[in-house]
Backbone and ligand atoms as CSV (ligand in chain L), in Angstrom:
chain,resi,resn,atom,element,x,y,z
A,1,UNK,N,N,-40.398,34.326,46.919
A,1,UNK,CA,C,-41.564,33.716,46.046
A,1,UNK,C,C,-40.928,33.529,44.784
A,2,UNK,N,N,-40.506,34.572,44.218
A,2,UNK,CA,C,-39.843,34.729,42.948
A,2,UNK,C,C,-38.648,33.680,42.818
A,3,UNK,N,N,-37.776,33.763,43.910
A,3,UNK,CA,C,-36.665,32.850,43.873
A,3,UNK,C,C,-37.156,31.390,43.848
A,4,UNK,N,N,-38.061,31.149,44.480
A,4,UNK,CA,C,-38.560,29.532,44.507
A,4,UNK,C,C,-39.046,29.397,43.259
A,5,UNK,N,N,-39.757,30.017,42.510
A,5,UNK,CA,C,-40.377,29.728,41.234
A,5,UNK,C,C,-39.182,29.485,40.180
A,6,UNK,N,N,-38.154,30.606,40.386
A,6,UNK,CA,C,-37.208,30.368,39.490
A,6,UNK,C,C,-36.287,28.898,39.659
A,7,UNK,N,N,-36.120,28.581,41.083
A,7,UNK,CA,C,-35.411,27.277,41.094
A,7,UNK,C,C,-36.340,26.175,40.690
A,8,UNK,N,N,-37.497,26.277,40.825
A,8,UNK,CA,C,-38.196,25.030,40.213
A,8,UNK,C,C,-38.420,25.136,38.864
A,9,UNK,N,N,-38.161,26.313,38.154
A,9,UNK,CA,C,-38.125,26.397,36.705
A,9,UNK,C,C,-36.848,25.781,36.259
A,10,UNK,N,N,-35.739,26.092,37.132
A,10,UNK,CA,C,-34.487,25.464,36.674
A,10,UNK,C,C,-34.408,23.865,36.898
A,11,UNK,N,N,-34.862,23.419,37.885
A,11,UNK,CA,C,-35.015,21.996,38.196
A,11,UNK,C,C,-35.818,21.222,37.093
A,12,UNK,N,N,-36.888,22.073,36.513
A,12,UNK,CA,C,-37.604,21.498,35.410
A,12,UNK,C,C,-36.914,21.517,34.117
A,13,UNK,N,N,-36.169,22.352,33.927
A,13,UNK,CA,C,-35.297,22.578,32.767
A,13,UNK,C,C,-34.188,21.436,32.734
A,14,UNK,N,N,-33.537,21.270,33.918
A,14,UNK,CA,C,-32.541,20.307,34.037
A,14,UNK,C,C,-32.999,18.873,33.866
A,15,UNK,N,N,-34.241,18.754,34.205
A,15,UNK,CA,C,-34.804,17.169,34.061
A,15,UNK,C,C,-35.117,17.071,32.593
A,16,UNK,N,N,-35.579,18.175,32.023
A,16,UNK,CA,C,-36.118,18.123,30.484
A,16,UNK,C,C,-34.855,17.822,29.527
A,17,UNK,N,N,-33.584,18.346,30.003
A,17,UNK,CA,C,-32.452,18.077,29.234
A,17,UNK,C,C,-31.786,16.822,29.471
A,18,UNK,N,N,-31.876,15.837,28.573
A,18,UNK,CA,C,-31.158,14.457,28.828
A,18,UNK,C,C,-29.597,14.529,29.065
A,19,UNK,N,N,-29.007,13.852,29.946
A,19,UNK,CA,C,-27.637,14.091,30.186
A,19,UNK,C,C,-26.838,13.772,28.882
A,20,UNK,N,N,-26.031,14.656,28.672
A,20,UNK,CA,C,-25.199,14.540,27.218
A,20,UNK,C,C,-23.789,13.859,27.680
A,21,UNK,N,N,-23.671,12.960,26.712
A,21,UNK,CA,C,-22.191,12.315,26.852
A,21,UNK,C,C,-21.272,13.290,26.471
A,22,UNK,N,N,-20.214,13.343,27.036
A,22,UNK,CA,C,-18.952,14.316,26.734
A,22,UNK,C,C,-18.492,14.085,25.261
A,23,UNK,N,N,-18.473,14.984,24.526
A,23,UNK,CA,C,-18.065,14.729,23.101
A,23,UNK,C,C,-16.564,14.928,22.775
A,24,UNK,N,N,-16.000,14.106,22.298
A,24,UNK,CA,C,-14.554,14.098,22.026
A,24,UNK,C,C,-14.258,14.828,20.930
A,25,UNK,N,N,-14.995,14.996,19.822
A,25,UNK,CA,C,-14.642,15.902,18.824
A,25,UNK,C,C,-15.852,16.615,18.290
A,26,UNK,N,N,-15.795,17.956,18.321
A,26,UNK,CA,C,-16.827,18.955,18.224
A,26,UNK,C,C,-16.787,19.712,16.848
A,27,UNK,N,N,-17.768,19.212,16.115
A,27,UNK,CA,C,-17.625,20.039,14.659
A,27,UNK,C,C,-17.793,21.444,14.607
A,28,UNK,N,N,-16.933,22.059,14.147
A,28,UNK,CA,C,-17.002,23.513,13.910
A,28,UNK,C,C,-17.159,24.066,12.471
A,29,UNK,N,N,-17.903,25.152,12.363
A,29,UNK,CA,C,-18.281,25.777,10.915
A,29,UNK,C,C,-17.176,26.648,10.696
A,30,UNK,N,N,-16.065,26.222,9.990
A,30,UNK,CA,C,-15.016,27.092,9.588
A,30,UNK,C,C,-14.773,27.041,7.929
A,31,UNK,N,N,-14.044,28.005,7.516
A,31,UNK,CA,C,-13.816,27.667,5.983
A,31,UNK,C,C,-12.671,26.627,5.869
A,32,UNK,N,N,-12.872,25.842,4.965
A,32,UNK,CA,C,-12.002,24.851,4.671
A,32,UNK,C,C,-10.836,25.167,3.666
A,33,UNK,N,N,-9.771,24.431,3.751
A,33,UNK,CA,C,-8.512,24.617,2.877
A,33,UNK,C,C,-8.991,24.619,1.415
A,34,UNK,N,N,-8.546,25.472,0.701
A,34,UNK,CA,C,-8.719,25.551,-0.882
A,34,UNK,C,C,-8.458,24.088,-1.365
A,35,UNK,N,N,-7.442,23.415,-1.077
A,35,UNK,CA,C,-7.119,21.996,-1.481
A,35,UNK,C,C,-6.592,21.121,-0.487
A,36,UNK,N,N,-6.567,19.896,-0.875
A,36,UNK,CA,C,-6.096,18.818,0.382
A,36,UNK,C,C,-5.077,18.228,-0.511
A,37,UNK,N,N,-4.240,17.388,0.520
A,37,UNK,CA,C,-3.066,16.398,-0.066
A,37,UNK,C,C,-3.630,15.189,-0.870
A,38,UNK,N,N,-2.979,14.726,-1.820
A,38,UNK,CA,C,-3.441,13.510,-2.351
A,38,UNK,C,C,-3.210,12.354,-1.264
A,39,UNK,N,N,-4.435,11.550,-1.492
A,39,UNK,CA,C,-4.338,10.437,-0.501
A,39,UNK,C,C,-3.199,9.278,-1.144
A,40,UNK,N,N,-2.316,9.024,-0.344
A,40,UNK,CA,C,-1.443,8.037,-0.798
A,40,UNK,C,C,-1.141,7.264,0.512
A,41,UNK,N,N,-1.858,5.798,0.603
A,41,UNK,CA,C,-1.676,5.095,1.659
A,41,UNK,C,C,-0.211,4.602,1.942
A,42,UNK,N,N,0.075,4.830,3.313
A,42,UNK,CA,C,1.550,4.475,3.620
A,42,UNK,C,C,2.514,5.581,3.290
A,43,UNK,N,N,2.267,6.531,2.743
A,43,UNK,CA,C,3.205,7.587,2.511
A,43,UNK,C,C,3.519,8.150,3.903
A,44,UNK,N,N,4.754,8.688,3.947
A,44,UNK,CA,C,5.278,9.358,5.113
A,44,UNK,C,C,4.714,10.591,5.600
A,45,UNK,N,N,4.277,10.609,6.867
A,45,UNK,CA,C,3.532,11.935,7.352
A,45,UNK,C,C,4.569,13.260,7.160
A,46,UNK,N,N,3.907,14.251,6.987
A,46,UNK,CA,C,4.705,15.468,6.637
A,46,UNK,C,C,4.006,16.693,7.457
A,47,UNK,N,N,4.832,17.584,7.900
A,47,UNK,CA,C,4.343,18.645,8.746
A,47,UNK,C,C,3.533,19.707,8.003
A,48,UNK,N,N,3.603,20.177,6.864
A,48,UNK,CA,C,2.700,21.035,6.286
A,48,UNK,C,C,2.273,20.653,4.977
A,49,UNK,N,N,1.287,21.354,4.383
A,49,UNK,CA,C,1.048,21.003,2.903
A,49,UNK,C,C,-0.465,20.883,2.912
A,50,UNK,N,N,-1.063,20.993,1.854
A,50,UNK,CA,C,-2.427,20.887,1.789
A,50,UNK,C,C,-2.750,20.274,0.508
A,51,UNK,N,N,-4.577,18.781,-1.827
A,51,UNK,CA,C,-4.934,18.682,-3.110
A,51,UNK,C,C,-6.230,17.724,-3.305
A,52,UNK,N,N,-7.662,17.713,-3.455
A,52,UNK,CA,C,-8.808,17.169,-4.090
A,52,UNK,C,C,-9.940,16.961,-3.038
A,53,UNK,N,N,-10.907,17.790,-3.459
A,53,UNK,CA,C,-11.875,17.690,-2.646
A,53,UNK,C,C,-13.146,16.611,-3.014
A,54,UNK,N,N,-13.486,15.685,-2.350
A,54,UNK,CA,C,-14.520,14.709,-2.965
A,54,UNK,C,C,-15.676,14.654,-1.762
A,55,UNK,N,N,-16.779,13.848,-2.182
A,55,UNK,CA,C,-17.729,14.040,-1.272
A,55,UNK,C,C,-17.710,13.618,0.162
A,56,UNK,N,N,-18.433,13.866,1.199
A,56,UNK,CA,C,-18.222,13.607,2.436
A,56,UNK,C,C,-18.390,12.089,2.795
A,57,UNK,N,N,-17.401,11.664,3.541
A,57,UNK,CA,C,-17.568,10.242,4.087
A,57,UNK,C,C,-17.327,10.242,5.629
A,58,UNK,N,N,-17.567,9.109,6.176
A,58,UNK,CA,C,-17.158,9.211,7.623
A,58,UNK,C,C,-15.975,8.071,7.974
A,59,UNK,N,N,-15.043,8.309,8.636
A,59,UNK,CA,C,-14.132,7.406,9.012
A,59,UNK,C,C,-13.757,7.442,10.674
A,60,UNK,N,N,-12.966,6.626,11.061
A,60,UNK,CA,C,-12.632,6.643,12.507
A,60,UNK,C,C,-11.233,7.112,12.635
A,61,UNK,N,N,-10.918,7.993,13.381
A,61,UNK,CA,C,-9.455,8.402,13.778
A,61,UNK,C,C,-9.249,7.747,15.272
A,62,UNK,N,N,-8.307,6.887,15.280
A,62,UNK,CA,C,-8.043,6.477,16.643
A,62,UNK,C,C,-7.020,7.289,17.261
A,63,UNK,N,N,-7.407,7.509,18.506
A,63,UNK,CA,C,-6.437,8.416,19.400
A,63,UNK,C,C,-6.106,7.835,20.716
A,64,UNK,N,N,-4.910,8.038,21.319
A,64,UNK,CA,C,-4.530,7.511,22.515
A,64,UNK,C,C,-3.828,8.515,23.292
A,65,UNK,N,N,-4.137,8.656,24.473
A,65,UNK,CA,C,-3.395,9.498,25.420
A,65,UNK,C,C,-1.946,9.635,25.649
A,66,UNK,N,N,-1.355,8.076,25.394
A,66,UNK,CA,C,-0.230,7.888,25.588
A,66,UNK,C,C,0.526,7.429,24.279
A,67,UNK,N,N,1.764,7.538,24.281
A,67,UNK,CA,C,2.644,6.904,23.127
A,67,UNK,C,C,2.208,5.336,22.965
A,68,UNK,N,N,2.366,4.849,21.782
A,68,UNK,CA,C,2.504,3.562,21.700
A,68,UNK,C,C,1.123,2.786,21.835
A,69,UNK,N,N,-0.059,3.482,21.481
A,69,UNK,CA,C,-1.374,3.041,21.762
A,69,UNK,C,C,-1.690,2.737,23.304
A,70,UNK,N,N,-1.057,3.519,24.072
A,70,UNK,CA,C,-1.325,3.261,25.419
A,70,UNK,C,C,-2.141,4.286,26.135
A,71,UNK,N,N,-2.682,4.035,27.356
A,71,UNK,CA,C,-3.623,5.118,28.028
A,71,UNK,C,C,-5.064,4.901,27.495
A,72,UNK,N,N,-5.663,5.926,27.706
A,72,UNK,CA,C,-6.941,6.192,27.225
A,72,UNK,C,C,-7.106,6.124,25.827
A,73,UNK,N,N,-8.167,5.646,25.026
A,73,UNK,CA,C,-8.304,5.239,23.680
A,73,UNK,C,C,-9.665,5.886,23.374
A,74,UNK,N,N,-9.764,6.520,22.257
A,74,UNK,CA,C,-11.085,6.794,21.528
A,74,UNK,C,C,-10.988,6.702,20.059
A,75,UNK,N,N,-11.986,6.109,19.460
A,75,UNK,CA,C,-12.140,6.323,18.063
A,75,UNK,C,C,-13.055,7.468,17.826
A,76,UNK,N,N,-12.594,8.357,17.025
A,76,UNK,CA,C,-13.214,9.505,16.777
A,76,UNK,C,C,-14.049,9.444,15.462
A,77,UNK,N,N,-15.383,9.426,15.599
A,77,UNK,CA,C,-16.207,9.484,14.342
A,77,UNK,C,C,-16.073,10.600,13.558
A,78,UNK,N,N,-15.566,10.560,12.372
A,78,UNK,CA,C,-15.199,11.855,11.790
A,78,UNK,C,C,-15.632,11.866,10.289
A,79,UNK,N,N,-16.528,13.026,9.881
A,79,UNK,CA,C,-16.825,13.120,8.543
A,79,UNK,C,C,-15.624,13.932,7.887
A,80,UNK,N,N,-15.420,13.464,6.590
A,80,UNK,CA,C,-14.458,14.240,5.852
A,80,UNK,C,C,-14.763,15.506,5.650
A,81,UNK,N,N,-13.810,16.324,5.184
A,81,UNK,CA,C,-14.076,17.866,4.849
A,81,UNK,C,C,-14.734,18.571,5.951
A,82,UNK,N,N,-14.469,18.277,7.271
A,82,UNK,CA,C,-15.365,18.989,8.393
A,82,UNK,C,C,-14.097,19.238,9.450
A,83,UNK,N,N,-14.149,20.304,9.909
A,83,UNK,CA,C,-13.050,20.736,11.126
A,83,UNK,C,C,-13.711,20.168,12.350
A,84,UNK,N,N,-12.860,19.453,13.297
A,84,UNK,CA,C,-13.380,19.163,14.605
A,84,UNK,C,C,-12.429,19.820,15.499
A,85,UNK,N,N,-12.975,20.345,16.810
A,85,UNK,CA,C,-11.938,20.860,17.846
A,85,UNK,C,C,-12.140,19.736,18.734
A,86,UNK,N,N,-11.140,19.345,19.471
A,86,UNK,CA,C,-11.033,18.294,20.226
A,86,UNK,C,C,-11.841,18.542,21.717
A,87,UNK,N,N,-12.492,17.609,22.180
A,87,UNK,CA,C,-13.213,17.818,23.534
A,87,UNK,C,C,-12.984,16.783,24.438
A,88,UNK,N,N,-13.778,16.489,25.434
A,88,UNK,CA,C,-13.807,15.358,26.235
A,88,UNK,C,C,-12.365,14.874,26.808
A,89,UNK,N,N,-11.710,15.946,27.166
A,89,UNK,CA,C,-10.478,15.967,27.734
A,89,UNK,C,C,-9.241,15.490,26.741
A,90,UNK,N,N,-9.453,15.597,25.417
A,90,UNK,CA,C,-8.379,15.334,24.524
A,90,UNK,C,C,-7.598,16.419,24.029
A,91,UNK,N,N,-8.141,17.664,24.284
A,91,UNK,CA,C,-7.205,18.789,23.935
A,91,UNK,C,C,-5.939,18.772,24.350
A,92,UNK,N,N,-4.874,18.978,23.513
A,92,UNK,CA,C,-3.453,18.891,23.868
A,92,UNK,C,C,-2.910,17.703,24.816
A,93,UNK,N,N,-3.772,16.504,24.355
A,93,UNK,CA,C,-3.415,15.248,25.049
A,93,UNK,C,C,-3.080,14.235,24.187
A,94,UNK,N,N,-3.390,14.136,22.949
A,94,UNK,CA,C,-2.980,12.987,22.064
A,94,UNK,C,C,-1.703,12.791,21.883
A,95,UNK,N,N,-1.008,11.463,22.141
A,95,UNK,CA,C,0.218,11.144,22.056
A,95,UNK,C,C,0.400,10.211,20.824
A,96,UNK,N,N,-0.414,9.302,20.651
A,96,UNK,CA,C,-0.334,8.330,19.344
A,96,UNK,C,C,-1.633,8.348,18.645
A,97,UNK,N,N,-1.585,8.143,17.382
A,97,UNK,CA,C,-2.924,8.081,16.648
A,97,UNK,C,C,-2.773,7.325,15.388
A,98,UNK,N,N,-4.013,7.044,14.797
A,98,UNK,CA,C,-3.812,6.297,13.506
A,98,UNK,C,C,-4.878,6.883,12.592
A,99,UNK,N,N,-4.698,6.862,11.529
A,99,UNK,CA,C,-5.579,7.372,10.327
A,99,UNK,C,C,-5.680,6.232,9.374
A,100,UNK,N,N,-7.186,5.741,9.185
A,100,UNK,CA,C,-7.409,4.611,8.196
A,100,UNK,C,C,-6.845,4.714,6.880
A,101,UNK,N,N,-6.660,3.831,6.200
A,101,UNK,CA,C,-6.275,3.774,4.719
A,101,UNK,C,C,-7.395,4.423,3.938
A,102,UNK,N,N,-6.972,5.172,2.753
A,102,UNK,CA,C,-8.051,5.834,1.971
A,102,UNK,C,C,-8.390,7.240,2.382
A,103,UNK,N,N,-7.758,7.823,3.481
A,103,UNK,CA,C,-8.117,9.050,4.045
A,103,UNK,C,C,-6.843,9.720,4.340
A,104,UNK,N,N,-6.898,11.043,4.479
A,104,UNK,CA,C,-5.884,11.687,5.068
A,104,UNK,C,C,-6.356,12.874,6.124
A,105,UNK,N,N,-5.475,13.014,7.184
A,105,UNK,CA,C,-5.947,13.866,8.011
A,105,UNK,C,C,-5.078,14.968,8.384
A,106,UNK,N,N,-5.503,16.214,8.661
A,106,UNK,CA,C,-4.417,17.249,9.098
A,106,UNK,C,C,-4.831,17.704,10.521
A,107,UNK,N,N,-3.702,17.581,11.211
A,107,UNK,CA,C,-3.827,18.027,12.792
A,107,UNK,C,C,-3.129,19.374,12.934
A,108,UNK,N,N,-3.941,20.140,13.745
A,108,UNK,CA,C,-3.554,21.456,14.052
A,108,UNK,C,C,-3.245,21.772,15.551
A,109,UNK,N,N,-2.230,22.638,15.777
A,109,UNK,CA,C,-2.071,22.940,17.147
A,109,UNK,C,C,-3.218,23.878,17.924
A,110,UNK,N,N,-4.006,24.624,17.074
A,110,UNK,CA,C,-4.930,25.373,17.675
A,110,UNK,C,C,-6.301,24.990,17.298
A,111,UNK,N,N,-7.374,25.590,17.984
A,111,UNK,CA,C,-8.679,25.323,17.485
A,111,UNK,C,C,-9.029,25.708,16.101
A,112,UNK,N,N,-10.015,25.258,15.516
A,112,UNK,CA,C,-10.648,25.864,14.136
A,112,UNK,C,C,-9.974,25.542,13.097
A,113,UNK,N,N,-8.889,24.606,13.000
A,113,UNK,CA,C,-8.159,24.193,11.720
A,113,UNK,C,C,-7.765,25.412,10.900
A,114,UNK,N,N,-7.001,26.443,11.510
A,114,UNK,CA,C,-6.502,27.499,10.832
A,114,UNK,C,C,-5.577,27.349,9.747
A,115,UNK,N,N,-5.903,27.901,8.685
A,115,UNK,CA,C,-5.101,27.802,7.414
A,115,UNK,C,C,-3.518,28.347,7.845
A,116,UNK,N,N,-3.313,29.116,8.763
A,116,UNK,CA,C,-1.942,29.546,9.109
A,116,UNK,C,C,-1.413,28.873,10.372
A,117,UNK,N,N,-2.176,27.893,10.743
A,117,UNK,CA,C,-1.659,27.291,12.059
A,117,UNK,C,C,-0.681,26.153,11.602
A,118,UNK,N,N,0.408,25.862,12.638
A,118,UNK,CA,C,1.199,24.732,12.283
A,118,UNK,C,C,0.386,23.517,12.173
A,119,UNK,N,N,0.636,22.780,11.355
A,119,UNK,CA,C,-0.211,21.430,11.249
A,119,UNK,C,C,0.723,20.219,10.886
A,120,UNK,N,N,0.183,19.157,11.190
A,120,UNK,CA,C,0.686,17.795,10.806
A,120,UNK,C,C,-0.138,17.043,9.723
A,121,UNK,N,N,0.347,16.639,8.748
A,121,UNK,CA,C,-0.677,15.934,7.691
A,121,UNK,C,C,-0.249,14.602,7.669
A,122,UNK,N,N,-1.221,13.725,7.883
A,122,UNK,CA,C,-1.027,12.287,8.063
A,122,UNK,C,C,-1.772,11.683,7.028
A,123,UNK,N,N,-1.151,11.160,6.094
A,123,UNK,CA,C,-1.617,10.343,5.048
A,123,UNK,C,C,-2.254,8.994,5.604
A,124,UNK,N,N,-3.293,8.560,4.847
A,124,UNK,CA,C,-3.915,7.190,5.275
A,124,UNK,C,C,-3.050,6.051,5.501
A,125,UNK,N,N,-3.581,5.223,6.288
A,125,UNK,CA,C,-2.703,3.955,6.623
A,125,UNK,C,C,-1.678,4.171,7.505
A,126,UNK,N,N,-1.503,5.320,8.108
A,126,UNK,CA,C,-0.474,5.582,9.048
A,126,UNK,C,C,-0.638,5.652,10.674
A,127,UNK,N,N,0.013,4.935,11.181
A,127,UNK,CA,C,0.087,4.722,12.713
A,127,UNK,C,C,1.238,5.624,13.242
A,128,UNK,N,N,0.860,6.562,14.047
A,128,UNK,CA,C,2.019,7.348,14.615
A,128,UNK,C,C,2.232,7.036,16.090
A,129,UNK,N,N,3.313,6.151,16.436
A,129,UNK,CA,C,3.395,5.801,17.701
A,129,UNK,C,C,3.800,6.769,18.837
A,130,UNK,N,N,4.377,7.927,18.291
A,130,UNK,CA,C,4.824,8.831,19.256
A,130,UNK,C,C,4.785,10.225,18.491
A,131,UNK,N,N,3.825,11.024,18.760
A,131,UNK,CA,C,3.684,12.229,18.074
A,131,UNK,C,C,4.820,13.347,18.439
A,132,UNK,N,N,5.604,12.818,19.278
A,132,UNK,CA,C,6.809,13.777,19.682
A,132,UNK,C,C,7.940,13.569,18.553
A,133,UNK,N,N,7.909,12.572,17.651
A,133,UNK,CA,C,8.656,12.576,16.528
A,133,UNK,C,C,8.425,13.682,15.539
A,134,UNK,N,N,7.253,14.342,15.545
A,134,UNK,CA,C,6.915,15.644,14.846
A,134,UNK,C,C,6.743,16.747,15.504
A,135,UNK,N,N,7.221,16.530,16.771
A,135,UNK,CA,C,6.875,17.836,17.762
A,135,UNK,C,C,5.480,18.157,17.902
A,136,UNK,N,N,4.642,17.174,17.890
A,136,UNK,CA,C,3.066,17.355,18.090
A,136,UNK,C,C,2.724,16.602,19.396
A,137,UNK,N,N,3.536,16.027,20.069
A,137,UNK,CA,C,2.985,15.443,21.339
A,137,UNK,C,C,2.192,16.307,22.408
A,138,UNK,N,N,0.905,15.959,22.718
A,138,UNK,CA,C,0.009,16.804,23.487
A,138,UNK,C,C,-0.217,18.269,23.123
A,139,UNK,N,N,-0.159,18.370,21.831
A,139,UNK,CA,C,-0.339,19.663,21.134
A,139,UNK,C,C,-1.480,19.716,20.073
A,140,UNK,N,N,-2.000,18.669,19.869
A,140,UNK,CA,C,-3.259,18.763,18.927
A,140,UNK,C,C,-4.566,19.300,19.506
A,141,UNK,N,N,-5.221,20.345,18.739
A,141,UNK,CA,C,-6.201,20.836,19.236
A,141,UNK,C,C,-7.458,20.570,18.335
A,142,UNK,N,N,-7.389,20.652,17.127
A,142,UNK,CA,C,-8.310,20.315,16.132
A,142,UNK,C,C,-7.600,19.574,15.026
A,143,UNK,N,N,-8.666,19.112,14.006
A,143,UNK,CA,C,-8.006,18.296,13.069
A,143,UNK,C,C,-9.094,18.200,11.920
A,144,UNK,N,N,-8.750,18.016,10.791
A,144,UNK,CA,C,-9.649,17.842,9.451
A,144,UNK,C,C,-9.309,16.597,8.667
A,145,UNK,N,N,-10.125,15.854,8.236
A,145,UNK,CA,C,-9.661,14.772,7.403
A,145,UNK,C,C,-10.524,14.917,5.934
A,146,UNK,N,N,-9.976,14.310,5.166
A,146,UNK,CA,C,-10.305,14.425,3.578
A,146,UNK,C,C,-10.192,12.934,2.807
A,147,UNK,N,N,-10.818,12.833,1.826
A,147,UNK,CA,C,-10.501,11.642,1.141
A,147,UNK,C,C,-10.513,11.932,-0.348
L,1,CA,CA,CA,-0.506,12.497,25.923
């Protein structure tokens, strides 16, 4: 009898919870870098670094499973000054990406945008056709954008 009640309760709970779409980027509450790199559109991507914190804005970071904008694609809606861990099958899978003009993004090898993590900083207006060029192919786990 108890077991029956429990399963009835679980069924009720399951139906009360709307099906959630798999989330590609999951915001995490972690300390942010003390400073961010200057935003310079078209500047060359570089592997480490960090200069100017402004108010939060939203941008879209485009990511692809394969190099040269091939394979699965998703536009990640991203608030600036917020760390995101990758979800929805994107962890350690991104092979090409683009960052819109006016923003910069830092990509990390591990979750939670750790300040000591190996990272690739991509200034705005950059499209990286193959992350292998920076030894970051299939290695990104979290990222953080700024403006
Ligand atoms: Ca890939």
